[in-house]
C-alpha positions, -999 to +999 in steps of 0.1 A: -590+403+408-596+402+445-614+431+460-601+442+493-627+454+517-628+475+551-655+492+574-653+528+574-675+545+594-702+517+598-701+516+557-681+491+540-662+502+512-644+480+481-606+486+465-598+462+437-567+447+445-540+427+428-508+418+434-494+434+405-506+466+416-490+461+448-456+454+436-455+476+411-462+447+378-484+454+349-512+469+364-491+499+389-508+523+375-535+511+398-515+510+430-508+546+429-548+553+430-551+522+456-526+543+478-543+574+472-574+560+480-561+545+512-534+574+523-551+580+556-554+543+565-520+531+554-485+549+565-456+551+541-425+534+563-397+557+572-362+546+570-361+548+609-395+529+615-383+501+594-351+497+614-371+493+645-390+466+624-362+444+626-331+438+646-303+463+645-277+439+627-300+445+598-300+482+598-273+485+575-292+465+548-322+488+555-301+519+547-290+500+515-325+498+502-332+534+511-303+548+496-317+533+464-351+538+466-366+562+447-386+591+462-419+580+448-418+549+463-444+534+491-429+515+513-459+492+530-440+468+555-408+459+565-401+426+586-386+394+593-403+365+578-388+327+584-354+343+597-347+368+567-358+404+559-391+411+540-397+442+525-426+450+509-428+481+488-447+500+457-421+506+432-408+492+398-394+463+390-359+468+390-357+482+422-379+449+433-350+432+420-321+450+443-345+447+474-348+408+465-312+406+463-307+423+497-333+401+514-311+373+502-283+386+519-304+392+553-298+351+552-263+357+562-260+386+585-269+381+620-302+402+628-291+410+661-258+418+659-249+426+620-222+402+622-218+368+598-245+347+605-264+316+597-302+309+593-314+291+626-342+264+623-341+244+653-351+276+678-387+275+674-387+307+653-362+307+623-334+335+631-304+343+612-280+346+637-242+347+644-225+317+669-223+339+698-259+352+692-270+316+688-255+303+718-268+328+740-304+324+724-300+288+729-290+290+764-318+312+774-343+296+752 
């Protein structure tokens, strides 16, 4: 088990941290204690803030996730990574499986406009873009 340390007012604090505790695995009970302890330092990301974290074309994917996400879930981070949606949340395994399916959908949806897209790896930064937005990005660098 890893220990996450951080500095609070000049005193170092340590919190046990494991991947399972954050992802809702076997040690899921620990994640509630961790999130409660860090509650003042970690924000539960709202639907609106999640949409601001990625391009507007993925807004419908964010809505899909929030529509089935239990109220007790704690959204830690939403971002684009390697051209696809990443959604980090403390919740149960069934919900995580659904989220993973939606993350995979993002490989085929333009992050800018929401049209059908492809994962583009030749722009210096991996992005999922439709043909039109790809040509625009290629033209403007």
